[in-house]
MDAnalysis code that builds the backbone (N, CA, C; Angstrom):
import MDAnalysis as mda
import numpy as np

u = mda.Universe.empty(477, n_residues=159, atom_resindex=np.repeat(np.arange(159), 3), trajectory=True)
u.add_TopologyAttr("name", ["N", "CA", "C"] * 159)
u.add_TopologyAttr("resid", np.arange(1, 160))
u.add_TopologyAttr("resname", ["MET", "LEU", "ILE", "SER", "VAL", "PRO", "ASP", "LYS", "TRP", "CYS", "THR", "VAL", "THR", "THR", "GLY", "ARG", "THR", "LEU", "ALA", "VAL", "ALA", "PRO", "ALA", "HIS", "HIS", "GLU", "ARG", "PHE", "ALA", "TYR", "PHE", "ARG", "LEU", "HIS", "ASP", "ALA", "GLN", "ALA", "LEU", "ASP", "GLU", "MET", "ALA", "ASP", "PHE", "ILE", "ALA", "ALA", "CYS", "GLY", "GLY", "ALA", "VAL", "ALA", "VAL", "LEU", "SER", "GLY", "LEU", "ARG", "ILE", "THR", "GLU", "MET", "GLU", "ILE", "GLY", "THR", "GLY", "PRO", "VAL", "ALA", "VAL", "ARG", "ASP", "SER", "ARG", "VAL", "SER", "VAL", "ARG", "TYR", "SER", "ALA", "ARG", "LEU", "ASN", "LYS", "GLY", "ASP", "ALA", "ILE", "GLN", "THR", "ASP", "VAL", "VAL", "THR", "THR", "PHE", "LYS", "VAL", "GLY", "GLU", "ARG", "ASN", "THR", "ILE", "ALA", "GLY", "LEU", "SER", "LEU", "GLY", "VAL", "GLU", "GLY", "LEU", "ARG", "VAL", "GLY", "GLY", "ARG", "ARG", "ARG", "LEU", "ARG", "VAL", "ALA", "PRO", "HIS", "LEU", "ALA", "TYR", "ARG", "ALA", "VAL", "GLY", "VAL", "PRO", "GLY", "LEU", "ILE", "PRO", "PRO", "ASN", "ALA", "VAL", "LEU", "VAL", "PHE", "GLU", "VAL", "GLU", "LEU", "VAL", "SER", "VAL", "GLY"])
u.atoms.positions = np.array([
    [9.591, 28.237, 6.507],
    [10.782, 28.665, 7.066],
    [11.625, 29.837, 5.752],
    [12.226, 30.461, 6.410],
    [12.999, 31.506, 5.066],
    [14.884, 30.917, 5.448],
    [15.082, 30.722, 4.631],
    [17.066, 30.230, 4.400],
    [17.299, 31.192, 3.708],
    [18.347, 31.934, 4.541],
    [19.375, 32.798, 3.769],
    [20.455, 32.010, 3.511],
    [20.755, 31.861, 2.396],
    [22.027, 31.557, 1.724],
    [23.225, 32.322, 1.463],
    [24.329, 31.897, 2.439],
    [25.557, 33.036, 3.024],
    [25.776, 33.523, 1.286],
    [26.715, 34.636, 1.173],
    [26.961, 35.076, 0.236],
    [28.175, 34.299, -0.558],
    [28.165, 34.758, -1.366],
    [29.620, 33.797, -2.613],
    [28.941, 32.406, -2.463],
    [27.730, 32.214, -2.435],
    [27.447, 30.616, -2.372],
    [26.769, 30.564, -3.607],
    [26.514, 29.341, -4.461],
    [25.901, 29.346, -5.651],
    [24.056, 28.679, -5.760],
    [23.537, 29.193, -6.169],
    [21.979, 28.612, -6.034],
    [21.322, 28.681, -7.395],
    [20.839, 27.919, -7.811],
    [20.249, 27.462, -9.053],
    [18.900, 26.718, -8.638],
    [17.284, 27.197, -9.195],
    [16.177, 26.432, -9.065],
    [15.713, 26.308, -10.500],
    [15.459, 25.064, -10.371],
    [14.503, 24.421, -11.297],
    [13.451, 23.598, -11.016],
    [12.334, 24.294, -11.220],
    [11.022, 23.976, -10.965],
    [10.669, 24.145, -9.491],
    [10.515, 22.661, -8.838],
    [10.423, 23.089, -7.211],
    [11.773, 22.530, -6.466],
    [12.735, 22.532, -7.117],
    [14.207, 21.947, -6.495],
    [15.099, 23.313, -6.639],
    [15.771, 23.276, -5.122],
    [16.770, 24.172, -4.918],
    [17.851, 23.451, -5.289],
    [19.263, 23.882, -5.622],
    [20.201, 23.693, -5.846],
    [20.911, 24.601, -4.673],
    [21.898, 24.245, -3.620],
    [22.992, 25.116, -3.361],
    [24.230, 24.601, -3.360],
    [25.229, 25.261, -3.367],
    [26.870, 25.201, -2.719],
    [27.826, 26.045, -2.843],
    [28.623, 26.038, -2.163],
    [29.511, 26.995, -2.050],
    [30.199, 27.091, -3.310],
    [30.915, 28.748, -3.905],
    [31.237, 28.988, -5.010],
    [32.153, 28.305, -5.659],
    [33.202, 27.769, -4.621],
    [34.470, 27.031, -4.890],
    [34.108, 25.702, -5.362],
    [32.821, 25.205, -4.996],
    [32.503, 23.098, -5.274],
    [32.159, 23.395, -6.324],
    [32.202, 22.125, -6.817],
    [31.520, 22.097, -8.580],
    [30.345, 20.949, -8.338],
    [29.905, 20.920, -6.880],
    [28.813, 19.864, -6.706],
    [27.558, 21.133, -6.194],
    [26.828, 20.818, -6.475],
    [25.051, 21.135, -5.598],
    [24.564, 20.389, -4.765],
    [24.235, 20.748, -3.683],
    [23.024, 19.901, -2.834],
    [21.896, 20.692, -3.388],
    [21.050, 19.374, -3.366],
    [19.639, 19.808, -4.014],
    [18.428, 19.392, -2.594],
    [17.513, 20.261, -2.895],
    [16.216, 20.355, -1.979],
    [14.796, 20.789, -2.506],
    [14.237, 20.152, -2.085],
    [12.428, 20.200, -2.644],
    [12.078, 21.687, -2.055],
    [11.984, 22.453, -2.879],
    [11.231, 23.952, -2.106],
    [9.859, 23.177, -1.714],
    [9.425, 24.105, -0.207],
    [7.907, 24.168, -0.123],
    [7.743, 22.797, 0.965],
    [8.936, 22.133, 1.558],
    [8.788, 20.851, 1.781],
    [9.851, 21.077, 3.362],
    [9.139, 21.260, 4.482],
    [9.944, 21.954, 5.868],
    [11.198, 20.819, 6.200],
    [10.874, 19.911, 5.909],
    [11.759, 18.601, 5.893],
    [13.134, 19.260, 5.669],
    [12.886, 19.284, 4.097],
    [13.690, 19.474, 3.175],
    [14.852, 20.745, 3.720],
    [13.599, 21.770, 4.136],
    [14.149, 23.217, 3.971],
    [15.061, 22.889, 5.085],
    [14.973, 22.014, 6.716],
    [16.048, 22.484, 7.935],
    [17.286, 21.341, 6.930],
    [17.030, 20.039, 6.753],
    [18.222, 19.887, 5.887],
    [19.368, 20.839, 5.276],
    [18.532, 21.588, 4.333],
    [19.142, 22.749, 3.637],
    [19.970, 23.573, 4.783],
    [19.108, 23.931, 5.741],
    [20.062, 24.781, 6.558],
    [21.038, 23.730, 7.223],
    [20.840, 22.740, 7.558],
    [22.245, 21.845, 7.843],
    [23.393, 21.844, 6.869],
    [22.890, 21.729, 5.852],
    [23.642, 21.683, 4.587],
    [24.246, 22.768, 4.709],
    [24.064, 23.886, 4.786],
    [24.723, 25.331, 4.511],
    [25.751, 25.626, 5.949],
    [25.285, 25.040, 6.849],
    [25.770, 25.427, 8.267],
    [27.198, 24.348, 8.221],
    [26.889, 23.097, 7.797],
    [28.051, 22.255, 7.687],
    [29.248, 22.077, 6.395],
    [28.532, 22.350, 5.532],
    [28.916, 22.614, 4.245],
    [29.636, 21.418, 4.124],
    [28.378, 20.526, 3.850],
    [29.096, 19.003, 3.891],
    [29.062, 17.800, 2.658],
    [29.035, 18.700, 1.369],
    [29.348, 18.088, 0.024],
    [27.529, 17.838, -0.495],
    [27.699, 17.051, -1.394],
    [26.363, 17.156, -2.748],
    [25.465, 16.065, -2.257],
    [25.089, 16.100, -1.120],
    [24.198, 14.925, -0.689],
    [22.872, 15.962, 0.028],
    [21.659, 15.439, -0.685],
    [20.439, 15.666, 0.447],
    [19.506, 14.985, -0.174],
    [18.581, 14.805, 1.058],
    [17.360, 13.757, 1.348],
    [16.303, 14.748, 0.874],
    [14.893, 14.444, -0.341],
    [14.127, 14.759, -0.606],
    [12.790, 13.958, -0.847],
    [12.304, 14.063, 0.713],
    [11.483, 13.090, 0.898],
    [11.359, 11.610, 0.499],
    [12.304, 10.798, 0.849],
    [12.390, 9.727, 0.697],
    [13.519, 9.423, -0.867],
    [14.069, 10.426, -1.297],
    [15.013, 10.126, -2.488],
    [16.285, 11.184, -1.865],
    [17.226, 10.425, -1.556],
    [18.591, 10.825, -1.689],
    [19.572, 10.661, -2.706],
    [20.012, 11.775, -3.283],
    [20.666, 12.014, -4.373],
    [22.105, 12.728, -3.842],
    [23.107, 11.811, -4.702],
    [24.523, 12.422, -4.482],
    [25.065, 12.165, -6.087],
    [25.621, 13.596, -6.257],
    [26.112, 13.590, -7.450],
    [27.500, 12.824, -7.445],
    [27.515, 12.578, -8.477],
    [29.056, 11.715, -8.839],
    [29.739, 12.345, -9.698],
    [29.065, 13.168, -10.941],
    [30.113, 13.414, -11.912],
    [28.875, 14.559, -12.376],
    [29.457, 15.659, -12.688],
    [28.867, 16.811, -12.812],
    [28.823, 16.930, -14.639],
    [27.674, 17.091, -15.473],
    [27.728, 17.068, -16.854],
    [27.768, 18.076, -17.239],
    [27.550, 18.537, -18.471],
    [27.934, 19.569, -19.197],
    [26.970, 20.048, -20.313],
    [26.427, 19.136, -20.522],
    [25.255, 19.345, -21.631],
    [24.199, 20.033, -21.193],
    [22.997, 19.857, -21.961],
    [21.673, 20.564, -21.617],
    [21.249, 19.900, -20.140],
    [19.896, 20.596, -19.403],
    [19.689, 20.064, -17.856],
    [18.410, 19.483, -18.012],
    [17.939, 18.494, -17.727],
    [16.872, 17.571, -17.756],
    [15.819, 18.688, -16.547],
    [14.812, 18.854, -17.298],
    [13.616, 20.095, -16.681],
    [12.439, 19.470, -16.616],
    [11.398, 19.622, -15.994],
    [10.280, 18.989, -15.548],
    [9.582, 19.059, -17.284],
    [9.083, 17.808, -18.136],
    [8.293, 17.738, -18.933],
    [9.114, 18.099, -20.244],
    [10.479, 17.647, -20.033],
    [11.760, 17.325, -21.027],
    [11.644, 16.169, -21.077],
    [12.078, 15.661, -22.584],
    [11.996, 14.358, -22.527],
    [13.569, 13.641, -22.657],
    [13.748, 12.722, -21.584],
    [14.824, 12.599, -21.400],
    [15.615, 11.212, -21.580],
    [16.975, 10.606, -22.003],
    [16.842, 9.508, -22.399],
    [18.385, 9.341, -21.211],
    [18.224, 7.654, -20.132],
    [19.007, 7.656, -19.031],
    [19.844, 6.199, -19.552],
    [20.781, 6.423, -18.594],
    [21.564, 4.829, -18.772],
    [21.602, 4.733, -17.128],
    [21.131, 3.420, -16.584],
    [21.246, 3.116, -15.313],
    [21.289, 1.868, -14.582],
    [22.001, 1.475, -13.437],
    [21.906, 0.110, -12.756],
    [21.301, 0.538, -12.004],
    [20.426, -0.326, -11.068],
    [19.682, -0.592, -10.202],
    [20.074, -1.749, -9.277],
    [19.820, -1.670, -8.102],
    [20.050, -2.652, -6.961],
    [19.320, -2.590, -5.812],
    [19.101, -3.411, -5.183],
    [18.433, -3.215, -3.773],
    [19.332, -2.865, -2.655],
    [18.771, -1.983, -1.831],
    [19.528, -1.422, -0.554],
    [20.919, -2.464, -0.182],
    [20.026, -3.702, -0.067],
    [20.698, -4.356, 0.651],
    [22.211, -5.182, -0.383],
    [22.186, -4.599, -1.400],
    [23.366, -4.820, -2.269],
    [23.192, -5.459, -3.902],
    [21.841, -6.227, -3.559],
    [21.501, -7.429, -4.936],
    [20.746, -6.788, -5.965],
    [21.647, -7.097, -7.394],
    [21.756, -6.321, -8.329],
    [20.279, -6.544, -8.797],
    [19.494, -5.552, -9.835],
    [18.368, -5.715, -9.847],
    [18.555, -5.754, -11.686],
    [18.984, -4.479, -12.361],
    [19.192, -4.116, -13.612],
    [20.624, -3.747, -13.730],
    [20.857, -3.869, -14.782],
    [22.433, -3.477, -15.237],
    [22.654, -2.682, -16.399],
    [23.159, -1.468, -16.300],
    [23.417, -0.687, -17.871],
    [22.445, -1.395, -18.613],
    [21.000, -0.486, -18.337],
    [19.670, -0.302, -19.146],
    [19.588, 1.339, -19.689],
    [19.280, 1.128, -20.477],
    [18.940, 2.635, -21.380],
    [17.744, 2.914, -21.426],
    [16.983, 3.477, -20.749],
    [15.466, 3.757, -21.282],
    [14.804, 5.694, -21.447],
    [14.140, 5.788, -21.944],
    [13.711, 6.966, -22.379],
    [12.224, 7.580, -21.736],
    [12.419, 8.726, -21.003],
    [10.750, 8.861, -20.423],
    [10.500, 10.760, -20.309],
    [9.302, 10.937, -20.009],
    [9.322, 12.332, -19.709],
    [9.343, 12.592, -18.156],
    [10.225, 13.576, -18.256],
    [10.675, 14.244, -16.607],
    [9.189, 14.481, -16.195],
    [8.671, 14.131, -14.719],
    [7.745, 14.457, -14.240],
    [6.368, 14.166, -14.636],
    [6.196, 12.960, -15.561],
    [5.361, 12.309, -16.024],
    [5.495, 10.622, -15.165],
    [4.384, 10.096, -14.974],
    [3.887, 8.262, -14.089],
    [4.153, 7.688, -15.359],
    [5.085, 7.504, -16.193],
    [5.737, 6.456, -17.126],
    [6.837, 5.797, -16.686],
    [7.397, 6.013, -15.115],
    [8.635, 5.658, -14.708],
    [8.651, 6.029, -12.957],
    [9.088, 5.298, -12.537],
    [8.934, 5.351, -11.169],
    [9.376, 6.548, -10.713],
    [8.447, 7.261, -9.705],
    [8.697, 8.682, -9.249],
    [9.807, 9.051, -8.757],
    [10.596, 8.019, -8.014],
    [12.500, 8.308, -7.647],
    [12.891, 8.725, -8.696],
    [12.806, 8.137, -10.091],
    [13.820, 7.991, -11.283],
    [13.403, 9.247, -11.606],
    [12.382, 9.857, -11.785],
    [11.823, 11.132, -12.505],
    [12.384, 12.186, -11.733],
    [12.257, 12.211, -10.483],
    [12.632, 13.317, -9.849],
    [14.130, 13.318, -9.756],
    [14.971, 12.195, -9.597],
    [16.549, 12.333, -9.553],
    [16.907, 12.853, -10.413],
    [16.269, 12.538, -11.763],
    [17.251, 13.243, -13.031],
    [16.871, 14.847, -13.155],
    [15.658, 15.075, -12.730],
    [15.610, 16.733, -12.847],
    [16.588, 17.802, -12.032],
    [17.179, 18.511, -13.125],
    [18.339, 19.263, -13.033],
    [19.657, 18.976, -13.321],
    [19.862, 17.496, -13.579],
    [20.762, 16.771, -14.102],
    [21.156, 17.456, -15.618],
    [22.415, 17.425, -15.567],
    [23.112, 17.717, -16.996],
    [23.530, 16.679, -17.967],
    [23.025, 16.575, -19.061],
    [23.803, 15.562, -20.154],
    [25.078, 15.068, -19.639],
    [25.805, 13.872, -19.690],
    [27.110, 13.514, -19.144],
    [27.118, 13.358, -17.600],
    [26.231, 14.201, -17.211],
    [26.068, 14.033, -15.561],
    [25.723, 12.425, -14.963],
    [26.105, 12.215, -13.592],
    [25.947, 10.890, -13.446],
    [25.480, 11.092, -11.915],
    [24.432, 10.644, -11.054],
    [23.673, 10.718, -10.007],
    [24.104, 9.461, -9.283],
    [23.954, 9.224, -8.049],
    [23.508, 8.038, -7.409],
    [22.219, 8.483, -6.920],
    [21.155, 7.701, -6.626],
    [19.781, 7.653, -6.084],
    [19.403, 6.143, -5.392],
    [18.971, 7.190, -4.232],
    [18.438, 5.767, -3.020],
    [16.842, 6.269, -3.238],
    [16.397, 5.714, -3.284],
    [14.743, 5.791, -3.540],
    [14.282, 5.058, -2.373],
    [13.513, 5.830, -1.784],
    [12.754, 4.892, -0.536],
    [11.289, 4.426, -1.308],
    [10.485, 3.376, -0.634],
    [9.048, 2.555, -1.462],
    [8.083, 3.280, -1.860],
    [7.615, 4.148, -1.253],
    [6.993, 5.090, -1.459],
    [7.268, 5.721, -3.125],
    [8.231, 5.849, -3.520],
    [8.636, 6.750, -5.145],
    [9.200, 5.491, -5.532],
    [8.705, 4.342, -5.260],
    [9.482, 3.119, -6.308],
    [7.982, 2.053, -6.557],
    [8.158, 1.051, -6.034],
    [6.967, 0.138, -5.924],
    [6.333, -0.180, -5.053],
    [6.324, 0.278, -3.679],
    [5.402, 0.586, -2.683],
    [5.572, -0.851, -1.860],
    [4.148, -1.191, -1.534],
    [4.312, -2.314, -0.925],
    [3.879, -3.859, -1.953],
    [3.567, -3.452, -2.836],
    [3.869, -4.661, -3.886],
    [5.082, -4.892, -4.709],
    [5.786, -4.065, -4.976],
    [7.023, -4.835, -5.425],
    [7.080, -5.172, -6.675],
    [8.104, -5.821, -7.245],
    [8.088, -6.852, -8.589],
    [8.037, -8.138, -8.246],
    [7.177, -9.016, -8.550],
    [7.160, -10.519, -8.034],
    [8.804, -11.058, -8.771],
    [9.102, -11.783, -7.748],
    [10.629, -12.311, -8.616],
    [11.869, -11.758, -8.539],
    [11.363, -10.394, -8.502],
    [12.585, -9.282, -8.933],
    [12.671, -8.101, -7.546],
    [11.736, -7.536, -6.629],
    [11.813, -6.299, -6.461],
    [10.860, -6.558, -5.094],
    [11.635, -7.216, -4.048],
    [10.821, -7.544, -2.931],
    [9.365, -6.256, -2.466],
    [8.255, -6.420, -1.734],
    [7.838, -5.213, -1.030],
    [8.537, -4.522, -0.512],
    [8.032, -2.931, -0.559],
    [8.762, -1.789, 0.333],
    [10.251, -1.975, 0.471],
    [10.850, -2.446, -0.760],
    [12.056, -2.175, -0.997],
    [12.666, -1.026, -1.266],
    [13.856, -0.584, -0.894],
    [14.362, 0.556, -0.896],
    [15.475, 0.276, -1.909],
    [15.567, 1.011, -3.374],
    [16.221, 0.864, -4.253],
    [17.209, 1.880, -4.479],
    [18.383, 1.298, -4.921],
    [19.494, 2.099, -5.479],
    [20.155, 2.581, -6.788],
    [19.648, 3.544, -7.344],
    [20.166, 3.803, -8.827],
    [21.482, 4.487, -8.806],
    [22.115, 3.701, -10.203],
    [23.651, 4.567, -10.313],
    [22.885, 5.086, -12.191],
    [22.833, 6.429, -12.048],
    [21.931, 7.310, -13.689],
    [22.766, 7.905, -13.902],
    [23.004, 8.087, -15.338],
    [23.752, 8.557, -15.908],
    [22.543, 9.519, -17.104],
    [22.559, 10.695, -17.461],
    [21.791, 11.270, -18.067],
    [22.731, 11.202, -19.857],
    [22.029, 10.831, -20.535],
    [22.462, 10.391, -22.334],
    [22.092, 11.776, -22.701],
    [20.664, 12.079, -22.726],
    [20.285, 13.085, -23.559],
    [19.252, 13.606, -23.005],
    [18.828, 15.025, -23.574],
    [17.331, 15.519, -23.180],
    [17.118, 16.168, -24.914],
    [15.601, 15.732, -24.817],
    [15.107, 16.281, -26.221],
    [13.799, 16.805, -26.313],
])
């Protein structure tokens, strides 16, 4: 599917993600390239100009604050501060700082995908489907099997 982005819209491509927004907006919507469902959703977003939310094959990203520093790209080492909860609201972790390499499997896939394209100082809410988190296994005593997780994440540094 080919989607034409309207004139006076901003687009940014980072790896396999396309961000789009009207030029007067400070927030972008993010869409995975080469994913038919995501491209359909991008067409709907462009038609409705509905804000900075995108669904990316099990990952829903909401921009909460736009950062001003360097951008997290694939293979960059990042430090993030996050709080995580179950979709039903139960807190799992709060105010955790961790460092990982974007795109490597040393953290859950939803968190790694969710920070790609984020600028230092920026904050996002990530709703992560089970297949991008702990799947049917969960974490005994903490995260039930097939749990949907919600992260509030801030990019602290890119190095």
